[in-house]
LUMNUNU-631356 format. One record per residue (C-alpha): x negated, y negated, z; residue in three letters; residue number from 1. Coordinates in pm, 1 decimal, padded with zeros to 6 digits. Layout:
% LUMNUNU-631356
KEMI       px       py       pz fipa pafi
KEMI        X        Y        Z  ALA  NUM
...
//
This chain:
% LUMNUNU-631356
KEMI       px       py       pz fipa pafi
KEMI  08129.4  06771.6  06170.4  UNK    1
KEMI  08332.6  06622.8  06494.8  UNK    2
KEMI  08299.0  06236.5  06484.9  UNK    3
KEMI  08456.5  06168.0  06755.8  UNK    4
KEMI  08433.7  06370.0  07039.6  UNK    5
KEMI  08693.3  06246.6  07256.7  UNK    6
KEMI  08980.8  06307.4  07036.1  UNK    7
KEMI  08776.9  06563.1  06822.8  UNK    8
KEMI  08831.2  06418.7  06491.1  UNK    9
KEMI  08639.2  06508.1  06190.3  UNK   10
KEMI  08423.3  06300.9  05957.8  UNK   11
KEMI  08695.6  06419.9  05694.2  UNK   12
KEMI  08973.8  06290.7  05876.0  UNK   13
KEMI  08811.1  05961.6  05935.3  UNK   14
KEMI  08715.4  05946.8  05518.3  UNK   15
KEMI  09047.6  06063.1  05418.2  UNK   16
KEMI  09242.5  05785.6  05599.7  UNK   17
KEMI  08944.2  05521.5  05487.6  UNK   18
KEMI  08987.7  05664.9  05152.9  UNK   19
KEMI  09412.5  05571.6  05173.8  UNK   20
KEMI  09353.6  05197.5  05291.2  UNK   21
KEMI  09235.9  05219.5  05662.1  UNK   22
KEMI  09001.5  04941.9  05685.3  UNK   23
KEMI  08855.2  04933.1  05994.1  UNK   24
KEMI  08809.9  05142.8  06341.1  UNK   25
KEMI  09148.4  05059.6  06507.1  UNK   26
KEMI  09336.6  05123.0  06168.5  UNK   27
KEMI  09179.0  05440.9  06133.6  UNK   28
KEMI  09182.0  05569.5  06513.0  UNK   29
KEMI  09601.1  05428.4  06462.4  UNK   30
KEMI  09673.6  05624.2  06160.3  UNK   31
KEMI  09529.1  05924.9  06345.3  UNK   32
KEMI  09753.0  05879.7  06594.7  UNK   33
KEMI  09460.5  05832.8  06873.2  UNK   34
KEMI  09284.5  05585.7  07085.8  UNK   35
KEMI  08925.8  05491.4  07025.4  UNK   36
KEMI  08784.6  05559.4  07419.7  UNK   37
KEMI  08404.0  05532.7  07491.8  UNK   38
KEMI  08286.3  05432.6  07102.3  UNK   39
KEMI  07972.0  05589.7  07049.2  UNK   40
KEMI  08138.4  05709.5  06718.1  UNK   41
KEMI  08202.7  05321.9  06629.5  UNK   42
KEMI  07882.0  05328.5  06383.4  UNK   43
KEMI  07949.1  05641.2  06222.1  UNK   44
KEMI  08349.0  05559.2  06173.0  UNK   45
KEMI  08210.0  05202.5  06006.6  UNK   46
KEMI  07952.8  05420.1  05763.4  UNK   47
KEMI  08246.2  05636.7  05683.2  UNK   48
KEMI  08469.9  05330.3  05602.5  UNK   49
KEMI  08242.7  05175.2  05422.9  UNK   50
KEMI  08182.4  05445.9  05187.2  UNK   51
KEMI  08569.7  05528.2  05129.0  UNK   52
KEMI  08612.2  05182.2  05071.3  UNK   53
KEMI  08453.6  05157.6  04670.7  UNK   54
KEMI  08719.8  05470.0  04660.4  UNK   55
KEMI  08972.8  05294.1  04786.4  UNK   56
KEMI  08925.3  05013.8  04585.6  UNK   57
KEMI  08885.5  05195.0  04225.7  UNK   58
KEMI  09256.5  05391.8  04344.5  UNK   59
KEMI  09382.2  05060.3  04386.8  UNK   60
KEMI  09249.2  04879.8  04070.2  UNK   61
KEMI  09374.2  05171.8  03882.6  UNK   62
KEMI  09721.1  05178.0  04015.6  UNK   63
KEMI  09734.5  04839.6  03935.4  UNK   64
KEMI  09656.1  04829.1  03628.6  UNK   65
KEMI  09847.7  05156.8  03555.2  UNK   66
KEMI  10163.3  04936.3  03726.5  UNK   67
KEMI  10091.7  04693.2  03480.9  UNK   68
KEMI  10079.9  04918.8  03157.9  UNK   69
KEMI  10399.4  05086.8  03221.5  UNK   70
KEMI  10608.3  04719.5  03290.6  UNK   71
KEMI  10500.6  04632.1  02999.1  UNK   72
//
């Protein structure tokens, strides 16, 4: 579903960049090569970031453990 009408960015696109570490509205737009316009999507984007953050933290933690194991 389109979340940002000004830039035609979907929830999936926002979710993907948030899961890859974009932890702010500005960060998400920057990674997607867009600029926020009217701001009506900010509440939805914030919720997407908040929902993606646990997955990002879990992935980072797994990668950190994996690196420690392979270095040792």
